[in-house]
N, C-alpha and C positions, 0 to 999 in steps of 0.2 A: 408333935413330933409325926415324920411321914412313916407311912407303914406299906409293907408291900408283902404280896403272896411268895415271891422269891427274888432273893439278893444274888447277884453272882459278884465274886472277885476275881478278875482275869479277865482278858479279852483276847485269849488265843483261844481254845476249845471251848470256855465259856461262852463264846459268842454264838456259837452253834447250839448251845442248849437254852440261851436267852431266846433266839428265834424260835425254837420250839416252844417255849411258855408263852412268848406273845401269841405265838399261834394257837393256843388254846385259851387265849383271853386273860391270861395272868396279867396281874400288875407288878411290874419288875422295876429293879435298879440295876445297876452294872458298875462296879468300881475298878478303875484303872490307874495303877500309879506311873504308868509309861506311856509309849506310842500304841496307841489301838491294833490289834492283829495279833499280838502276842510274840514269842520268841520267833517264830516260823516267818514271818510276814517282816517283821523289822530288824531282827538282827540272827537270822538263821538260816533255814534251808531254802528259803526261796531269794534272798538276795545272794546268797553264797553260790548258787547256780547260775547265776548271771555271770559268774566269774570261773566256776567249774567248766562250763561248755566252750569258751575260748581257750580253755588251758588245754581241754580235751583233742579242740581240733590242731592246736600247735602240735601235740604230741602225734596225732594221726599223721600230719605232716610229715614230722618227723622220721616216722616210721614206713613211710610209703616209697624208701627205698627198696626195702624187703619184696615188694610187689613190681620194681622196676619202673616206679613213679619218683622222680627227683624233684621236690619242691624246695625253691629258695627258703631261707629262715624266715618264717612268719613276722612282718611287724606287727605290733601291738599298738593300737591307739586307744591309751589307758584311758584319755577323756570321755570316749565314746563307751568303752566298756564301763568305765563308771558311771555315765549317765543313765546307761540301762540297770545297774543296780540300785541307783537313788530313785529310779521312776519307779521302781517297785516297792522301796521302802515307804516312799512318800505317798503310797496307796492309803497309809494309814489316816491321814488328813481327810480324805473321803470318806473313810470308815466311820470316823468319828462324828463328821457333818451329817452322816445319813442317821446314824444313832441318835443323835441329837432331836431329830426331827420325827421319830417313832412314837406314835403314841402309845400312853401307859406304860412308857419306859422313860426314865431318870438315869442319866449319867451323871456319874460323880469323879473327878480327877483327884488323886491323891492315893494317899496308903489307909486301907480300912483296917481298924483293930476292933477286935470284938469287946463290948464292955459288960456284956453278960449274955447268955444263950440265945436271946432273940434281940440283942441289940448291937449297934455298932457304931463307931465314929469315924470320921476320915481327915486326915490332916494333910495338911499341903507340905511342899517341899520345904518350908519355913519351919515346919513343926508347929502350925498353927491348926488347931482343929475347926474343920468349915463347915460340918454337918453332924449330925447324929439322927438314925432313923432306927425302926424296928423292922422284923420281918417275921411271917412263920417258918420260912425255908431258906436255907441258904446253900449256896452249891460254890466250893473253893476250887478255883481253877487258877490259883495265884504263882505257878511256873516255880523256876529254879534259877540260879546265876551262877557265874563261872565262880571257880574256887581260887583264891589268890593263895599259894603256899607261904608259909614262914619263910623265907628265904632271905639271909641276910643282905643287905644293901639293895633288894630288888625296888623298893618303893623308891628311893633317892634315884636310881639308873632309869625308872619309867620303863614301862611295860604295855603291852596290849592283852585285851580280852575280845572276844568277840562283840560284847556291847559296845566297849570303846571304838574298836574297829570300823563297825558300821554306825558309828557315832563322832565325835568331835575329833577323832584320831584316824581319821580315815585318810590315808596318804596321797598326796598329789602327783605321785608316781610309784611304780614298783621300787621296793628297797634294793640297795645294793646287795645287802647281806641280811639274812635273818634266822634268828633262832627260836626254832618251836620247841617248847617244853611240854612234854605229853604227846603220845604217839597213839592215841585213841582215835575215834571217827573225826573228830574236830581237827585234830593236830595233822592227822595224814592229809585230812582235805585240803588244809591252808597250806601244807608242806608242798602239795601237788600243784596247787594253783598258782603259788610264787615261783616255784622251779621251772615251771613251765612258761613264767614271764621273764627269766633269766636272772632272777634273784640266786645268788648262792645261799641255800638252805641247809641248816644243820638241825637234825631231828632229835631231840634229847629224851629218854623215856627209862624209867626205874625199873620196869619189868623187863623180865628176860628175853620179851618179845615184842614187837609191834603189833597194834591190833590185838590185845590180848584176849579179847572175846570170842575171837575167831578161832578156825583149826590152825595147827601148827604150820601145816604145809602151805596153808592160805598164806599165812604172816610171813613167812620164808619166802615165798613168791613175790609178796608186795615189795619185803626188803630188797630182794635183788633187781626191782626195777627202780625203784627209789636210787640205789646206790650207780645203776646203769644211766638214770636220770642228772647224775652230778650230785646227787645230795650227800651229806655227810650222816650217818646212821648211828646213833650212840644208842646202846641198850644195856641193862642192868647199870646204868648210870645216874648217879645222884648229883645233883645241882646243889653245891656248898655254898657259893656265895655270887654276887653280881658286883663288878666295880665297873667305873670308868675310866677310860684314858684317851685322849685326844679326839674327843667326840666319837669314840667308840664303846660299845658296852661289852664287859669283858664278864664271861661266864665261868666261874671256876667248877670243874667235873671231877667227881671220883669214879672210877669203875669199882663196882660193889663187890666183885668178884675177886679182881686182883689187887685192889686199893691203890692202883696207880692213879696220878692224878694230872689233869690236861686243861688245858682253856680253849674257849671257841671265844672269838671276836665277832661282832656283829653291829649294824645299824640299827636293827630293831630286836625286841623280844616280845613274842605270842606266846600267852598261857594258856594251853588246853590242858589241864591237868584235873579236870573234871568238873562238876556241879554240886550245888548245895541247894537244899530245899529254901524257898522263901516263906514257908510256913510259920517259922519265929517271929516275923514281923507282924503277923494278924494278933499277937495276944490270946493265942487259942486257949490259954488256962483259965481266962476269963468266961469260955463258954463251955470248958469241960472237956475239949476234944483231944483225945491221946495221939500221941505222934510215938514214932519209934525212935530207937537211939540215936539215927542219922538225923533225925529232924523232920521226917517225913511222916504224913498224915495216914494213920492206919485206916485202910477200908477192907470190906468185905467182898463177897463174889458179887453184891449188887450195889457198888461203889458207895455204901453207907459207913460211916464214923460211927464211934460208939454214942454219938448222940442222934437220935431219932430223925431229928429234923435237920441234919447237917450232913451232906455228901462231897465227896472230893473227887476231881479227875483230873487226868493231865499230869505234867511231871510233878506237881506237888505231893501226890501220893506214892511216888517212887517206884512205880511198875513199868519200865520200860517206856522211856522218856522219848518218845515219837510223837507228831502231831497225828498221824493216821491213827494212832492208838488213842491219844486224847479225844480224837473224834468218834471212833467208835464208843468210847465211854459215854460220850454226850447222848450218842445214839441211843445206848441201852437205858440210859436214865431217863430220857423222854418218852421210850416207850414204856419203862415202868411207872412212870409217875402220871403221864396222861394218857398215851395211846392206849394201854391194855393193862391196866394195875392189877388185875387178878390173873393175869399170866404173864408173870414176871420172867425176863430173861437174865440170864446170868452174864457175868463178862468174862471171857476166857482169855487166857495168856498163853496157851500151848502154841499156838500159830500166829505169834507175834511176827511179821516180816521186817527186815531192815536192808538197808543198802548204805554202804560208805562209797561216797563219790569221789574216790582219788584215782590214781592210776599204777596198775588197774583196777577197775572197779570190783567191789566186793559185795556179795548179797548173802544173806542167811535167814533162815527160819527152823524153827525147832531147836533139837539138841546139838551139841557136838558131840564127835566120838568119845573124847575123853569124858564128857558127861553121861552118854548112854552106856560105857564101860564101867563106870563107877556105880550105876543104878544095878550093875548084876544081871542084866536081861540080855536073853540071845538076839544077835542082830547080825546082818550082812551089809558090806559096804560096796558100792560102786562108784568108779570113776571112768570119766568121760573126759578126753582132752580135746581142745580146738583142734587140733591138729589131726584128731582120729575121725574128723566128718569134714564134709567138701567145702561147706560153707567158711569153716577155719581154714581150710587150706588156700581157700582163695584169699584170704586175708593176710596170707603168709605164713601162718604158723606151721612148723614141721616137727618131725620127733625129736630135732635135735636144735630147736628152739631154747634158748637158755631160760626164757621168759614164755612158757605155755600155759594158758588157762585152762581153767576143767571146771566141771561139776561133780561134787560129791554127793551121793545120796545116800541114807541110813536109814535101812528098815529092820522092822520087827520080824518074828516068825511069821507073823498073819498077814505080812506085807503090809503094815501100815507103816507109813511115814515119819519116822522119829525126828529127823532133821535134814534139811537141804541147805548147800553152800555150792556158790558159785563165784567165781575170780576170773576176770576178763572182760573184753567188750560186752556192753549190754546185760551185764549180771543181774541188774535191778530187773529187767524186762523179763529174761530166762527164767527167774526163781520164781515168779507169780504163779503160774500153774501149779506148781508144787502147794502154794497157800491155799489155792482153789480146792484140792484134792484133800487137804488136811481140813476141812471144813465140810466135807461129805459124810464125815462118820455119824453126825446124829440125825440125818435125814431119812433113813431108812431103817425102822424099828420092827418090822414084820417081816417074816421068814416064809417063803414058799413052802406048800406042804409037797409039792412035786418038784422031781428033778428039773423037768422040762417046762418053762413058764412063758407062754406069751407075752409080748411086748405088753399088750394092753394090761395083763394081770400083774405085770411089775409095776406099771404106771398106779394101778389101783394100791399097791402093795407099799409103793415108794413116789407120793405124789411129787416128789421133787426131782424124779429120774430126768435127765436130759433137759431140766430147765437152768435158767441163771439164777436160781436162788443161792446154792454155795456161793456163786462168786457175790453176791450182794451180802452175804454172812461174813464174807472175808474182809480182813484189812488189807488195803493196797498200798504200796511202800509210795511215799510221798517225799520229794517230787520226782516221781518215775512217769514214763511215758504209758507204763501201765494203766496209769488213770484213765487213759484216752479209750480205752476199751472197756475198762469195768464201769465207767461211771455213763455209758450211753444208755444204761438201763433208766436213768433218773429222766430222760427226754422221750419215753415211750409215749405216744398219744394214741 
């Protein structure tokens, strides 16, 4: 039986950890059941951006009239757009080929199952066990999958998830009509994409507001824009069942406030009702690894599970499901296990940023005002709208604009940033400086004895003052243009 220093399950954020372990001369194995590169590369944030950017350009062209530029209706070359999507997804082939050539690394294709605390079996798609091995340590980065709600008639009618859309159900042309069930980040993104490409989109959400993790006023602004863009938006609405008629899919709805019922006809249904952990497929009970009631692996501030030689990173630990978060966890783990085990770093989740690449774009870090208010602490709120600054007015925003983007900043009595929220063009870029500032708090732990301190003294007390260290400590929204400026430090010579 083969034996390894480290085995990693999952090739998303897990790839970053494998590279680190190999750099410290560890004998490793990686187990992957799907395409190499994880959700982000093969069925998530990267291929979707190949669709989002053209959709953004279409909306910009349509809005040109407000600044005196009249564009004709842009034409979509779906084949060309799709080629760019699949060029990104197909990078997984090169990733797998490269991994197969790496010394001291074995690659297993299949589903990994623990058979004991230090042993694992791998089975193929036919359910046959093809390998068994043992390891001193395991890092679980197995990710999550789309949740399919138990809706009557849904399976018979057929539907899409992000996995099947970026798979065997990828369309040959934009749909004539599309119903999106779930108005979270994924649903809002795909609603924007296809509405821009000319599809009649119906967006269906059980919650009273779309984008329910965001500020209420941001949710309302995005909803206004969606309606302006021609979408039908249903909130507080339950999907009762799905049927078919004359090659159309019929979604039977009920308003949860008024109890009135209605139907939506569409060519296709896209499910965006959240995700579920992949942890149950690993037979964690054989290793004694603890999970929470939702099936996610429980980890502490060092990414440790309750089993001393097993760690969990990425979506599978249920803590903010973004690729940049998974990458930061891998970075922390590499530091703690290899780089400086005697000076371990903790994984912080108080400044995890994210963006929703819809129209208008939304970005978020820290707490919402309702969360701050519920905590009972004193705070102040500042709001600045696009129409309040020259650059925004140049883009056509005025105080009378029905959709006027803004930044909302929530600060504590000590001027600490509790939350920052942006809605409008380039929101993901505009938010990033707040993330850097939120990561400056632990860099300066000495206080000056005098009221007036020279800059040299400040640098002695605070060695990171004026350096790029807080930027390197921060998560950078992926995939956003802020990565261009943040990652330049990796190329310093």
